[in-house]
matplotlib code that plots the C-alpha trace (Angstrom):
import matplotlib.pyplot as plt

x = [282.4, 282.5, 284.8, 284.1, 287.4, 289.2, 292.5, 294.2, 293.2, 295.9, 293.3, 291.8, 295.1, 296.0, 292.6, 293.1, 296.6, 295.2, 292.4, 295.0, 297.3, 294.4, 293.4, 290.0, 287.6, 286.3, 285.0, 286.2, 283.8, 285.5, 282.7, 283.9, 283.4, 280.4, 278.7, 276.1, 272.5, 270.8, 268.9, 272.3, 273.7, 270.6, 271.0, 274.7, 274.0, 271.3, 273.9, 276.6, 274.0, 275.0, 273.4, 274.6, 276.3, 278.3, 280.1, 280.3, 283.7, 283.1, 286.6, 286.0, 285.6, 282.1, 281.0, 282.0, 280.2, 277.0, 277.3, 277.0, 278.4, 275.4, 272.8, 270.3, 271.1, 267.6, 265.3, 263.6, 266.8, 268.2, 267.0, 268.8, 272.0, 271.7, 271.1, 274.1, 276.4, 275.0, 275.6, 279.0, 280.6, 283.9, 282.0, 281.6, 284.0, 286.1, 286.6, 283.3, 283.4, 280.3, 280.8, 278.7, 277.0, 275.8, 278.3, 279.4, 282.3, 284.0, 287.4, 289.7, 291.5, 293.1, 290.7, 287.7, 288.9, 289.7, 286.2, 284.6, 287.0, 285.5]
y = [68.2, 67.4, 69.0, 68.9, 68.7, 68.2, 66.6, 68.5, 71.8, 73.6, 75.4, 72.1, 70.5, 73.6, 73.3, 69.6, 70.4, 73.0, 70.7, 68.0, 70.3, 71.3, 67.7, 68.3, 65.3, 65.5, 63.5, 64.1, 64.2, 64.1, 66.1, 65.4, 61.7, 62.1, 65.2, 66.9, 66.9, 70.2, 69.8, 69.4, 72.4, 74.4, 73.4, 74.3, 77.7, 78.6, 77.9, 80.0, 82.8, 82.6, 82.0, 79.4, 82.0, 83.2, 79.8, 79.1, 78.8, 80.8, 80.1, 76.4, 75.0, 73.8, 77.3, 78.5, 75.6, 76.3, 80.1, 80.5, 84.1, 85.2, 83.4, 85.5, 85.7, 85.9, 83.7, 82.5, 81.1, 79.7, 76.2, 76.2, 77.2, 74.5, 71.8, 73.0, 72.9, 69.4, 68.1, 69.8, 69.7, 71.1, 74.4, 74.5, 76.7, 74.6, 73.6, 73.9, 72.9, 72.2, 72.0, 69.8, 73.0, 73.8, 76.6, 76.4, 78.2, 78.2, 77.5, 79.3, 81.2, 80.1, 82.4, 80.8, 77.2, 78.3, 79.8, 76.3, 74.8, 74.3]
z = [-139.0, -142.8, -145.4, -149.1, -151.0, -154.2, -153.4, -156.2, -154.7, -152.7, -150.5, -149.7, -148.7, -146.5, -144.8, -144.1, -142.8, -140.4, -139.2, -138.6, -136.7, -134.4, -133.8, -135.3, -135.9, -139.5, -142.4, -145.9, -148.8, -152.1, -153.8, -157.3, -156.8, -154.6, -155.8, -153.5, -154.7, -155.4, -152.1, -150.3, -152.0, -151.0, -147.4, -147.3, -149.1, -146.5, -143.7, -145.6, -146.2, -149.9, -153.3, -155.8, -158.0, -155.1, -154.9, -158.6, -160.2, -163.4, -164.7, -165.1, -168.6, -167.8, -166.7, -170.2, -171.9, -170.0, -170.3, -166.6, -166.6, -168.5, -166.3, -164.4, -160.7, -159.1, -157.2, -160.4, -161.8, -158.4, -159.2, -162.5, -160.7, -158.0, -160.7, -162.7, -159.6, -158.7, -162.3, -162.6, -159.1, -160.4, -160.5, -156.7, -154.7, -152.2, -149.6, -147.9, -144.2, -142.1, -138.4, -136.0, -134.7, -138.4, -138.8, -142.4, -144.3, -147.6, -146.0, -148.4, -145.7, -142.4, -140.6, -142.2, -141.3, -137.7, -137.4, -137.4, -134.8, -131.3]

ax = plt.figure().add_subplot(projection="3d")
ax.plot(x, y, z, "-o")
ax.set_aspect("equal")
plt.show()
């Protein structure tokens, strides 16, 4: 499995600790250093069953600078959202975990992280 993390994030560190405690085999992607492309985000969002605005961190400075809170949340504006998240990865909710079977979660709770364990 792969986990997208920001090492400064307490939810990310908690998820890693749980995966380690369970002996999970995973790869870490430091998504601030290696941002996902718009296509990668699109694929992850499809697996999550979410839209880009559902995983956007609107409290981040970049969100305010872009005026994200006022952007339309519809299919016509979806590409704009994807490009913004790819260009400003700090706006992406974390951690995101993709299991080998394709199961994908935003691992902000212990239950969510456990749901991707074999």
